[in-house]
Structures are given as structure tokens and as C-alpha cells.
C-alpha positions in Angstrom: -85.1 -145.2 -123.4 -81.7 -143.7 -125.9 -82.3 -140.1 -126.6 -79.9 -137.6 -129.0 -80.1 -133.8 -127.8 -78.7 -131.7 -130.1 -77.8 -128.1 -129.2 -75.4 -125.3 -130.1 -75.9 -123.9 -126.6 -73.7 -126.1 -124.2 -70.5 -125.5 -121.6 -68.4 -123.5 -121.2 -71.3 -121.0 -122.0 -73.0 -119.6 -119.4 -76.5 -118.9 -120.0 -80.4 -120.0 -118.9 -80.7 -122.4 -122.0 -77.2 -124.1 -120.9 -78.3 -124.9 -117.5 -82.2 -126.1 -118.6 -80.5 -128.3 -121.0 -77.7 -129.9 -118.9 -80.4 -130.2 -115.8 -82.8 -131.4 -118.1 -80.3 -134.3 -119.0 -79.4 -135.3 -115.5 -83.0 -135.9 -114.6 -83.8 -138.2 -117.8 -80.6 -139.9 -116.9 -82.2 -140.3 -112.9 -85.2 -141.7 -114.7 -83.1 -144.4 -116.5 -82.6 -143.1 -120.0 -79.4 -142.9 -121.8 -78.6 -139.1 -123.0 -76.7 -138.5 -125.8 -75.4 -135.0 -126.4 -74.2 -133.7 -129.6 -72.7 -130.0 -128.8 -69.9 -127.5 -130.0 -68.0 -129.4 -127.0 -65.1 -131.4 -129.1 -65.9 -130.1 -132.2 -64.1 -127.4 -134.0 -65.1 -124.3 -133.6 -65.1 -120.4 -134.1 -66.3 -117.3 -131.8 -69.8 -116.2 -132.8 -69.3 -112.7 -134.4 -70.0 -110.0 -131.8 -70.5 -112.7 -128.9 -66.8 -114.5 -128.4 -68.5 -116.4 -125.4 -70.7 -118.5 -128.0 -68.9 -121.3 -130.0 -70.4 -122.2 -134.1 -69.1 -125.6 -134.7 -67.2 -125.3 -138.0 -68.3 -129.0 -139.3 -71.6 -129.6 -138.2 -72.7 -132.0 -140.5 -69.7 -134.2 -139.7 -70.1 -134.1 -136.2 -74.1 -134.8 -137.1 -73.3 -138.2 -139.3 -70.5 -139.3 -136.9 -73.3 -138.9 -134.3 -76.4 -140.2 -136.0 -74.2 -143.7 -136.7 -74.5 -144.4 -132.9 -78.2 -144.6 -133.3 -80.8 -146.0 -133.2 -82.2 -143.3 -130.8 -85.5 -143.5 -129.6 -86.1 -139.8 -129.6 -84.4 -136.7 -131.2 -84.6 -133.4 -129.8 -83.2 -130.9 -131.3 -82.7 -127.9 -129.0 -81.4 -124.6 -131.0 -81.6 -123.4 -134.7 -77.4 -123.2 -134.6 -75.2 -125.2 -137.3 -75.3 -128.4 -135.6 -79.2 -127.8 -135.1 -79.5 -127.3 -138.7 -77.2 -130.0 -139.5 -79.5 -132.2 -137.5 -82.6 -131.1 -139.0 -81.3 -131.5 -142.2 -80.2 -135.5 -141.7 -83.3 -136.1 -140.1 -85.4 -134.9 -142.7 -82.9 -136.7 -145.5 -83.3 -140.1 -143.8 -87.2 -139.8 -142.5 -86.3 -139.7 -138.7 -88.8 -137.6 -136.2 -87.3 -135.5 -134.1 -89.0 -132.6 -131.5 -87.3 -129.2 -131.4 -87.5 -126.3 -128.6 -87.6 -122.5 -128.8 -85.6 -121.0 -126.0 -84.8 -117.2 -127.1 -86.4 -114.5 -129.4 -83.4 -114.9 -131.8 -85.0 -112.4 -134.3 -85.5 -109.6 -131.8 -81.5 -110.6 -130.6 -80.7 -110.3 -134.2 -82.1 -107.5 -134.6 -80.2 -105.6 -132.0 -77.0 -105.9 -133.6 -77.8 -106.2 -137.2 -79.8 -104.6 -139.7 -82.3 -107.5 -140.5 -85.8 -107.4 -140.3 -87.5 -109.5 -137.8 -89.6 -110.6 -140.0 -86.9 -112.4 -142.3 -85.9 -114.1 -139.3 -88.9 -115.3 -138.2 -89.9 -116.7 -141.3 -86.7 -118.8 -141.1 -87.3 -119.9 -137.8 -91.2 -120.9 -139.1 -89.2 -122.9 -141.6 -86.9 -124.7 -139.3 -89.5 -125.6 -136.4 -91.9 -126.6 -139.3 -90.6 -129.9 -139.7 -90.3 -131.1 -135.7 -93.2 -133.2 -134.9 -93.8 -130.8 -132.0 -91.9 -127.4 -130.9 -91.5 -127.0 -127.1 -92.2 -123.4 -125.6 -90.8 -121.6 -122.7 -94.1 -119.8 -121.4 -97.7 -119.7 -122.6 -96.6 -116.1 -123.5 -94.3 -117.3 -125.8 -96.9 -119.8 -127.1 -99.3 -117.1 -127.8 -97.0 -115.0 -129.9 -95.2 -117.5 -132.2 -98.8 -118.8 -133.0 -99.4 -115.6 -134.1 -96.2 -115.4 -136.5 -97.6 -118.8 -137.9 -95.7 -121.4 -136.0 -97.7 -124.6 -135.3 -97.7 -127.7 -133.3 -96.4 -125.2 -129.7 -96.3 -127.0 -126.2 -95.4 -125.0 -123.5 -92.2 -126.8 -121.2 -91.9 -124.6 -118.4 -88.6 -123.7 -116.7 -87.6 -125.1 -113.1 -85.2 -124.2 -110.2 -82.9 -125.8 -108.4 -84.4 -125.5 -104.5 -81.6 -127.1 -102.9 -79.5 -124.2 -104.3 -81.7 -121.3 -104.1 -83.5 -121.0 -101.0 -83.7 -118.1 -98.5 -80.6 -117.2 -96.5 -78.5 -114.8 -94.1 -78.9 -111.8 -96.1 -75.1 -110.7 -95.7 -73.6 -112.0 -98.6 -73.5 -107.8 -99.8 -72.6 -105.7 -97.5 -74.1 -102.4 -99.3 -76.3 -99.8 -98.4 -80.4 -101.1 -98.9 -82.3 -101.6 -100.4 -80.1 -103.8 -102.6 -82.0 -104.4 -106.4 -80.0 -106.9 -108.0 -80.0 -108.1 -111.6 -78.4 -111.5 -112.6 -77.6 -112.8 -116.2 -76.0 -112.1 -119.3 -74.6 -108.6 -119.6 -75.6 -107.8 -123.1 -77.6 -105.5 -125.3 -80.8 -107.7 -125.5 -81.2 -107.7 -121.6 -81.9 -103.9 -121.6 -80.0 -103.3 -118.5 -79.6 -99.6 -119.0 -83.3 -99.3 -118.3 -82.4 -100.6 -114.9 -78.5 -99.0 -114.3 -80.5 -95.4 -115.0 -83.2 -95.7 -112.4 -82.9 -93.4 -109.7 -83.1 -95.8 -106.6 -82.3 -95.6 -103.4 -79.9 -98.0 -101.6 -77.5 -100.1 -104.1 -77.7 -101.5 -107.2 -75.6 -104.7 -108.2 -75.2 -106.4 -111.6 -74.2 -110.1 -111.0 -72.9 -111.8 -114.8 -70.6 -111.5 -117.4 -71.2 -110.7 -121.2 -70.3 -108.3 -124.5 -71.3 -105.4 -122.7 -69.8 -105.4 -119.1 -66.9 -103.2 -120.2 -68.8 -100.6 -121.4 -71.4 -100.7 -118.6 -68.8 -100.6 -116.1 -67.3 -97.2 -117.6 -71.1 -95.7 -118.2 -72.6 -96.5 -114.6 -69.5 -96.3 -111.7 -71.5 -96.0 -109.1 -73.2 -99.9 -109.5 -71.2 -103.0 -108.3 -70.4 -105.3 -110.8 -69.3 -108.4 -109.4 -68.6 -110.3 -112.6 -69.4 -114.3 -113.3 -70.5 -116.1 -109.9 -72.0 -119.7 -109.8 -73.0 -122.0 -107.3 -73.2 -121.2 -103.9 -71.8 -117.8 -104.1 -74.4 -117.0 -106.9 -77.6 -118.2 -104.9 -75.9 -116.3 -101.5 -75.3 -112.8 -103.4 -78.9 -113.4 -105.2 -80.5 -114.3 -101.5 -79.0 -111.4 -99.9 -80.5 -108.8 -102.5 -83.9 -106.8 -101.5 -85.3 -106.9 -104.9 -84.6 -108.9 -108.2 -84.6 -106.3 -111.4 -85.4 -108.0 -114.8 -85.7 -105.5 -117.5 -85.4 -107.6 -120.6 -88.1 -107.2 -123.0 -87.0 -110.3 -125.1 -86.8 -112.9 -122.9 -88.9 -115.8 -123.1 -89.4 -116.5 -119.6 -86.0 -115.6 -117.5 -85.0 -118.9 -115.1 -83.0 -116.6 -112.8 -86.8 -114.8 -112.2 -87.6 -118.2 -110.9 -84.3 -118.6 -108.8 -84.3 -114.8 -107.6 -88.3 -116.0 -106.1 -86.9 -119.6 -104.4 -84.2 -117.2 -102.5 -87.4 -115.1 -101.1 -86.6 -112.4 -103.5 -89.6 -110.9 -105.4 -89.0 -109.5 -109.0 -90.0 -106.1 -110.8 -90.1 -106.5 -114.2 -91.6 -104.7 -117.1 -94.8 -106.3 -118.6 -93.2 -108.6 -120.8 -93.9 -111.7 -122.3 -92.6 -114.5 -120.5 -91.9 -112.6 -117.2 -95.5 -111.9 -117.3 -96.4 -115.6 -117.0 -94.2 -115.8 -113.9 -94.9 -112.8 -111.8 -98.3 -111.9 -110.2 -98.2 -108.3 -109.4 -98.7 -107.9 -105.9 -98.1 -111.6 -105.0 -94.5 -112.8 -105.9 -93.0 -109.2 -107.5 -94.4 -106.1 -109.7 -95.2 -105.9 -113.2 -95.3 -101.9 -114.8 -94.5 -100.1 -117.3 -92.4 -97.8 -115.1 -89.4 -100.4 -113.9 -88.8 -97.8 -111.1 -92.4 -98.1 -110.0 -92.4 -101.7 -109.9 -88.9 -101.7 -107.8 -90.7 -99.6 -105.2 -93.8 -101.8 -105.2 -92.0 -105.3 -105.2 -90.1 -104.1 -102.3 -93.4 -104.4 -100.1 -93.7 -108.1 -101.3 -93.9 -110.9 -99.1 -90.3 -113.1 -99.5 -92.5 -116.3 -98.2 -95.2 -116.0 -101.1 -92.1 -115.9 -103.7 -90.5 -119.0 -102.0 -94.3 -121.2 -102.0 -94.8 -119.8 -105.7 -91.4 -121.1 -107.1 -91.3 -124.2 -104.8 -93.9 -125.7 -107.5 -91.3 -125.3 -110.4 -89.0 -128.3 -109.3 -86.6 -130.1 -112.2 -88.6 -133.7 -111.8 -91.8 -131.8 -113.0 -90.1 -129.9 -115.9 -88.4 -132.9 -116.6 -91.5 -134.9 -116.6 -92.8 -132.7 -118.9 -90.1 -132.6 -121.6 -90.5 -136.4 -121.7 -93.7 -136.7 -122.3 -93.4 -134.0 -125.6 -91.1 -136.1 -126.7 -91.8 -137.8 -130.4 -91.4 -141.4 -129.1 -92.1 -144.8 -131.0 -95.1 -146.9 -129.8 -92.8 -149.3 -128.5 -90.4 -147.4 -126.7 -93.2 -145.1 -125.2 -94.5 -148.4 -123.4 -91.7 -149.0 -121.6 -91.9 -145.7 -119.9 -92.1 -146.5 -116.1 -94.0 -143.1 -115.3 -96.0 -142.0 -118.3 -97.7 -138.5 -118.0 -100.6 -136.4 -119.9 -100.6 -132.9 -120.2 -103.1 -132.4 -117.8 -101.3 -134.4 -115.0 -97.9 -132.7 -115.7 -100.0 -129.5 -115.3 -101.2 -130.5 -112.4 -98.5 -131.1 -110.3 -97.4 -127.4 -111.3 -100.2 -126.0 -110.2 -101.1 -127.8 -107.2 -101.5 -125.0 -104.6 -100.7 -122.5 -107.0 -100.4 -118.8 -107.1 -102.9 -116.7 -109.6 -100.3 -116.4 -112.3 -99.5 -120.5 -112.4 -102.7 -120.7 -113.6 -101.5 -119.6 -117.4 -99.4 -122.6 -117.7 -102.8 -124.6 -118.2 -102.3 -123.9 -121.6 
């Protein structure tokens, strides 16, 4: 198939959405599909107010018109609700083209943390945006339930994945710090609720891996915490694998791919009982969930790391991308040409094989 992927999130941005879309593109191409990406890369952009790492396309409608002229496409997927996503939505509606969308973040909550805009207003806009799609892909059963309660329709779960050739148990020598080592990796931003972790009284060491708009502020406020800055590839995986517990304090993530990456390294996860992460963490099995994050950390330290590795091994990029492929809105003639068509049940079965209790939620 010839697939168009429209996204406002793309390198050099560093986040879970970008990682998901990049890996999905590469896997789709390995299946034999042609994937064209319309992103801010190569476009005239300006920095997003309050979040300079994110670039917003200045002339999105021109960019969409140029890209769609290279069609026709067998499937169009709009991955984000930014300027390019909105322009692509408008173009598809105007020209009668079917498309799918995905909802990767709790955007209304992120906006509310920065601006006095009611969450209900933002969700109303998102509901309008996604209502035009044939199908909206969400990252977890918890997110699906939350959005359905807010009036969103035609929702399907597109679960996350982890590269186990990069994230796996290693020698725990990348961090030469007093143990136990409690580590967070991801964006350093207000929506990640990092102070709930950094303010804990814990033995050993606390480590924060990543960059973002709150980095300098948190470094000043928590001088005893070890901030590594941005890491990627092997250095990131080795650093995560050196931790004793991965702490994920976010209350607003829809999944948190980094939790799967930590588990694949044999590191249990400690988190609040928030949507998304609660679909991944089986309390006592691959980590600990508790309203008291400190208690979750102490209980997660007792979890067997091999159980974490076993759990994460189910979430391969091939299975995740087959699910994405299956959820695309594809014309009948193109769908008939797929070499390995899948059904919801077949994909769920591949993800749930030999699963721990937490994965049963993915059957939804």
C-alpha cells in the first residue's frame, strides 16, 4: 500500500510519540508498504510558546496540498492534532477522503497546566477533531475508557511496543552511585509530575534522564538528584538497566513507552494508579502501583526483574505495527493485497500469549 502519515511530532523532537511513529514507519516499510511522512521537517516553522523543542509548521495548508498532490494514497493516517493534522483533516473532509487518527497524549491536561483553559473546552475541540475519522487509535484500554466517557466514538486500542534488541538486562555498571538507584527517564516538563518523585525521601540515589523546559529549574531545586540530560540509543538503555527501580510519577500519560523499556531491561516500575500505566503495571508482578509513590518504590524494589522482562517481551514492534496496519482505513482492493492481514482477535492473541494478568486488559 501507499500510506500517508501526517504528524506534527517528528525528529528532532524526542518523545514517545516520535519514537512510536518512527518505528511504525520502519516496520510498515519492512512489510513492503510505501510510507510517505508529512511532518514539520523541511517546512518553515516557529517554536511552540512555552515549549521551544516543539516546532509548529507556519503554512500547513500549503504543505498538505503539496503532499496530497503526490497521491493517491491507499490509507491516510493523521497522528497528531497540531497545525499539519488540522490542515490534513480539512483537506480530507473537503475532498471526501477517508482517514484514521490517533490520540497519543492527554493534550487538554497538558494545556491546563500551562494556561487557564478549561479541560472541558479542549476535550470538546478534540472530540470534534477526531469525530471525522473512520477510526481513532488510542494507546491503552484506560485511555479508551476515559475518552468514551467523554463522548468520543469509534475508538480502538493500538498498544505500545519495545525494542528488545536495545532494551535488555545488562551489567549494571553505567551508574556508579549509591544503591538503590531510583530512576526516571523522559521529558522533563511540568506534565510529568516529577516533583512527586524528586521530593520523596528515599535511600540511595535518584536519577533523572532527559531534557525539557523544567530541567534547569529542577536542577536548582533538587541539587542532590543526578540529572544526566538527554541520552539515546545504547547509552540510554544501559543507564536504565543500571537502575534498581524505574519511577514514573506522571498522572497524564496515555501509556508511557519508557515503562515497557524499563521492564525489558529487568527494572520494575513504581507508579501512581493513573490511566495508561495501570494497564501495563501488574502490582507485585512487574512493579508496584500505589497512591503513595514512596510505598510503590519500596514494594517495586522487591519485584523479580525476570518477570518484568517476560512481560515486556510480548510487546514487539511487529505485533504493534500489525495492529496499526489492521486499523487503517483501507479500500477493499488494497486490503485484499495485504500479505498478512490480521483481525483484532489475532493481534490481541499475539500480544497476550503467555501474558501476565495486566495484559488481559488489551483484549478490549
